[in-house]
Each structure stands twice: as structure tokens, then as C-alpha cells.
Backbone bond lengths (Angstrom), bond angles and torsions (degrees), N, CA, C in turn:
res aa  C-N    CA-C-N  psi(-1)  N-CA   C-N-CA  omega(-1)  CA-C   N-CA-C  phi
1 M - - - 1.442 - - 1.502 111.07 -
2 T 1.295 116.47 154.04 1.469 121.03 178.05 1.549 108.92 -121.62
3 F 1.332 111.62 151.47 1.470 117.02 175.00 1.548 106.84 -153.73
4 D 1.350 113.91 159.51 1.452 118.35 -176.85 1.543 109.57 -96.37
5 V 1.310 113.22 146.31 1.462 122.45 172.60 1.481 108.95 -121.54
6 E 1.323 114.90 122.75 1.500 120.39 178.19 1.527 108.88 -109.93
7 V 1.329 114.04 129.21 1.452 122.98 -176.08 1.523 111.09 -117.02
8 L 1.332 118.84 128.61 1.435 124.61 172.05 1.529 109.53 -123.08
9 L 1.304 116.24 108.99 1.450 121.41 180.00 1.485 111.05 -78.14
10 K 1.343 114.74 141.82 1.498 120.06 179.57 1.509 108.42 -57.79
11 G 1.351 115.48 137.62 1.451 120.81 178.80 1.475 114.92 84.78
12 T 1.336 118.97 3.75 1.483 123.80 177.85 1.518 109.72 -122.55
13 D 1.290 116.87 166.58 1.437 120.70 171.46 1.523 112.70 -125.12
14 E 1.337 115.93 16.57 1.499 120.17 177.42 1.515 110.09 -102.83
15 V 1.338 115.41 123.39 1.439 119.59 175.47 1.515 109.62 -91.47
16 V 1.321 115.42 126.33 1.440 120.49 177.72 1.512 108.77 -101.39
17 T 1.336 116.98 127.66 1.457 121.46 179.74 1.492 111.53 -113.33
18 E 1.308 117.03 132.75 1.478 123.64 175.08 1.520 108.23 -128.49
19 T 1.299 116.46 148.84 1.465 122.35 175.66 1.518 107.28 -100.03
20 V 1.284 115.53 131.84 1.450 125.45 -178.90 1.518 108.57 -108.40
21 T 1.312 117.57 134.86 1.488 121.27 171.91 1.462 108.49 -108.64
22 Y 1.344 116.93 121.38 1.449 124.85 176.92 1.525 108.50 -105.16
23 A 1.325 117.22 122.74 1.458 122.72 -174.81 1.547 113.17 -79.97
24 G 1.307 116.59 -3.71 1.484 119.05 178.86 1.516 113.01 -80.85
25 P 1.285 115.94 -168.13 1.483 121.54 -178.27 1.515 112.38 -68.90
26 E 1.291 114.94 166.29 1.499 121.62 175.29 1.550 105.91 -69.05
27 P 1.323 116.75 156.73 1.448 121.59 -173.05 1.551 117.47 -51.50
28 P 1.349 121.10 -35.74 1.449 118.80 179.08 1.536 111.17 -62.78
29 G 1.348 119.83 -20.31 1.427 122.42 -178.63 1.538 113.54 -103.51
30 W 1.358 116.93 12.58 1.439 120.36 -176.77 1.526 111.18 -70.64
31 T 1.366 114.37 146.08 1.378 125.40 169.14 1.561 108.26 -107.26
32 D 1.302 118.35 176.83 1.450 119.98 176.38 1.548 110.63 -62.62
33 S 1.318 116.42 -31.62 1.449 120.05 176.90 1.525 111.08 -63.98
34 D 1.314 117.38 -41.41 1.463 119.68 179.32 1.538 109.80 -65.35
35 V 1.335 115.57 -42.07 1.468 119.08 179.40 1.538 110.44 -62.03
36 R 1.299 117.43 -39.92 1.454 120.88 177.06 1.549 110.10 -60.77
37 E 1.301 118.39 -44.92 1.473 121.40 -179.51 1.499 110.35 -66.29
38 V 1.330 120.53 -40.05 1.433 122.90 178.78 1.510 110.26 -64.49
39 M 1.348 116.29 -45.83 1.485 119.09 178.52 1.502 112.05 -59.75
40 L 1.341 117.50 -43.77 1.442 120.46 178.13 1.528 112.62 -64.09
41 S 1.353 116.94 -37.80 1.422 122.61 176.17 1.548 110.76 -60.25
42 I 1.342 115.49 -43.34 1.456 120.84 179.32 1.554 109.89 -61.06
43 L 1.308 114.40 -44.62 1.528 119.56 -178.18 1.505 110.57 -68.13
44 R 1.346 118.14 -33.26 1.444 120.95 177.45 1.561 111.57 -66.23
45 V 1.281 116.84 -34.17 1.468 120.87 174.07 1.519 109.24 -63.35
46 F 1.340 116.82 -47.17 1.456 119.61 179.18 1.520 109.94 -59.58
47 D 1.337 118.43 -44.06 1.474 121.03 -179.62 1.523 109.88 -59.76
48 R 1.320 117.96 -45.64 1.444 121.90 179.94 1.532 111.78 -59.67
49 V 1.287 116.71 -46.61 1.497 121.05 -179.02 1.549 108.22 -68.25
50 N 1.300 120.14 -38.67 1.433 124.41 -177.03 1.568 111.50 -67.85
51 R 1.295 117.34 -40.59 1.487 118.60 -176.43 1.543 109.59 -90.10
52 K 1.311 119.70 -10.00 1.482 122.13 174.95 1.530 112.44 56.12
53 E 1.319 116.63 36.89 1.484 121.59 176.17 1.547 112.21 64.28
54 E 1.339 119.42 9.30 1.429 119.64 -174.80 1.542 113.41 -86.79
55 A 1.289 116.77 -16.42 1.424 119.04 -176.78 1.545 108.88 -137.51
56 E 1.284 114.91 170.82 1.465 122.69 177.16 1.547 108.05 -61.75
57 P 1.296 117.79 144.04 1.453 120.62 174.79 1.514 111.54 -57.01
58 D 1.309 115.78 142.99 1.469 121.87 175.61 1.532 107.21 -88.15
59 E 1.293 115.95 156.15 1.464 119.63 171.41 1.496 106.82 -79.43
60 V 1.347 115.54 129.95 1.421 118.72 -178.81 1.541 110.03 -99.36
61 S 1.338 113.85 151.90 1.505 117.15 179.37 1.499 107.52 -143.85
62 L 1.278 117.10 163.63 1.451 123.12 -179.03 1.502 112.37 -93.75
63 R 1.344 114.49 55.50 1.456 125.12 -179.95 1.522 111.26 -132.91
64 G 1.282 118.89 151.09 1.450 123.01 177.05 1.503 116.86 70.02
65 L 1.346 114.35 33.02 1.460 117.51 -177.83 1.544 108.87 -135.06
66 S 1.316 113.39 154.20 1.478 121.37 171.68 1.495 106.24 -111.89
67 W 1.309 117.53 139.98 1.480 119.84 -177.43 1.537 111.70 -144.58
68 I 1.342 114.66 161.20 1.433 121.34 175.08 1.514 108.20 -153.47
69 V 1.289 114.31 150.17 1.494 120.98 173.27 1.502 106.26 -103.81
70 T 1.357 116.27 127.43 1.424 120.87 -176.93 1.503 112.49 -137.37
71 A 1.359 115.41 154.65 1.504 118.74 -178.99 1.501 107.94 -62.24
72 A 1.349 113.97 143.49 1.481 121.50 177.79 1.510 111.30 -159.70
73 G 1.254 117.43 132.01 1.477 123.37 171.23 1.489 120.54 19.24
74 G 1.297 117.80 70.33 1.465 121.01 176.87 1.506 114.09 82.17
75 G 1.293 118.06 19.46 1.437 119.85 -178.49 1.554 108.69 178.05
76 V 1.323 114.76 -144.07 1.448 119.70 174.79 1.492 110.45 -129.48
77 A 1.309 116.03 161.38 1.468 123.59 -179.79 1.532 106.74 -124.13
78 I 1.324 113.94 152.36 1.497 120.36 171.61 1.531 105.79 -102.32
79 A 1.294 115.67 123.51 1.507 121.33 176.50 1.502 105.39 -111.66
80 I 1.360 114.02 129.89 1.439 122.22 -178.44 1.516 110.23 -125.95
81 E 1.334 117.40 135.30 1.417 122.16 171.78 1.483 111.97 -121.36
82 I 1.331 115.24 131.25 1.463 120.30 177.18 1.558 104.55 -131.96
83 P 1.303 116.86 166.12 1.483 119.37 -175.75 1.506 114.65 -52.69
84 S 1.291 119.98 -31.76 1.471 120.14 -176.35 1.515 115.41 -97.11
85 G 1.352 118.62 5.16 1.460 121.07 177.18 1.507 114.70 162.86
86 A 1.307 113.21 -161.95 1.462 120.30 -176.87 1.544 110.33 -141.10
87 I 1.315 114.99 151.18 1.461 120.90 -173.61 1.552 106.83 -136.83
88 A 1.307 116.40 142.31 1.473 123.22 172.00 1.518 107.39 -130.63
89 A 1.310 117.41 134.16 1.474 119.48 179.51 1.501 110.20 -138.97
90 G 1.302 115.86 143.32 1.465 121.32 178.48 1.514 109.34 142.25
91 P 1.332 117.83 -159.97 1.459 125.82 -1.87 1.530 112.35 -79.55
92 F 1.336 113.03 155.38 1.456 121.91 177.74 1.531 109.92 -117.90
93 D 1.300 116.65 136.85 1.451 122.29 179.90 1.539 109.92 -84.33
94 L 1.330 115.51 79.71 1.451 121.91 -175.83 1.543 107.40 -155.31
95 A 1.287 118.60 148.47 1.499 121.62 178.27 1.522 108.00 -69.25
96 A 1.344 114.03 136.63 1.444 122.21 -175.96 1.517 112.33 -55.87
97 D 1.364 117.21 -42.02 1.474 119.73 -177.50 1.522 110.15 -69.75
98 E 1.297 119.13 -34.79 1.447 122.32 178.12 1.547 111.35 -65.62
99 L 1.339 115.67 -49.83 1.485 118.70 178.97 1.511 110.02 -64.48
100 T 1.329 119.51 -37.31 1.449 120.98 177.87 1.482 112.87 -60.47
101 Q 1.345 117.65 -43.69 1.481 123.35 178.55 1.524 110.10 -64.98
102 M 1.337 116.83 -40.81 1.488 119.31 179.88 1.512 111.13 -65.97
103 I 1.348 117.76 -43.24 1.465 119.53 178.51 1.501 111.05 -63.82
104 A 1.334 117.27 -41.73 1.453 121.46 179.16 1.533 110.54 -58.22
105 R 1.298 116.70 -42.81 1.508 120.40 -179.56 1.501 110.48 -67.25
106 V 1.316 116.72 -44.00 1.469 121.91 -178.28 1.564 109.36 -61.92
107 I 1.341 116.44 -49.29 1.460 118.24 -179.06 1.529 109.98 -64.73
108 S 1.308 117.31 -40.40 1.441 120.75 -178.14 1.566 108.20 -63.12
109 S 1.285 117.40 -43.76 1.477 118.19 -178.56 1.510 110.90 -67.78
110 S 1.348 118.85 -30.58 1.460 123.48 177.58 1.548 109.36 -67.83
111 L 1.292 116.10 -39.66 1.489 120.12 -177.70 1.561 109.42 -72.30
112 Q 1.345 118.20 -36.08 1.436 120.19 -178.67 1.516 109.91 -69.24
113 G 1.303 119.38 -27.39 1.442 121.32 178.84 1.537 113.99 -85.68
114 S 1.281 116.87 0.61 1.477 122.37 -179.05 1.503 110.42 -93.76
115 A 1.306 117.71 133.30 1.434 122.81 176.00 1.482 108.94 -115.03
116 V 1.299 118.17 140.35 1.460 124.05 177.99 1.527 105.19 -105.46
117 H 1.341 115.74 129.19 1.441 119.20 179.07 1.482 110.35 -118.33
């Protein structure tokens, strides 16, 4: 499946749009693992746009972000805000409450596995 990711970097007014291809199932068949991979794919697009190909890619993680699932053109979109910008991805053919619950579980499990030293 393919979906669009729109990135707006803080301090700019240009929205950069990239199309992402996810090799997994269509959204109605997603598991938490699929949602995790989609979220990481979205953040990798943001990283690529933010660094402008000038540096090595950063490792992305599901920490330090605010997110919401919202209605969008025939489905729902994932909107993410982080200190250096904002991201919108979708639309996905999935119920908003179902995707919201899946993202919450994925982020929660990512935080539980993180140790601070």
C-alpha cells in the first residue's frame, strides 16, 4: 500500500510531500507491528527532509512526539508534532478509534522498553 507523508519544518512555510510504500497488509489487516513500522516510516521521512541529505540518517524512535488520529479524505490521517516540525500521513482506511488504540499501545510498549541511564 502507498500513502503520502507531508512534512512542515519549524521556521519554514514549505510543505514537502513524499509517497511511502508499505509492503505489509492494507490498514484493515494491520497489527500493532504494522502500525509500529508505519509510524517509523513516517518519522524516517521527516528525518530525511529535516537533514536535507547532508548527514547520515538518524535512528528514529517513537519518543518525544505528540500525535493524533483525525478524519481525512476517505479515511483517517496520523498527525504528529515534534519540536522541529509537524507531519501528516494518510489517508488510511481504518476506524479512528482503532488506529488511536493501536498507536497508543505501540508507543507505550516503546517507552516501556526504554531505559534511562
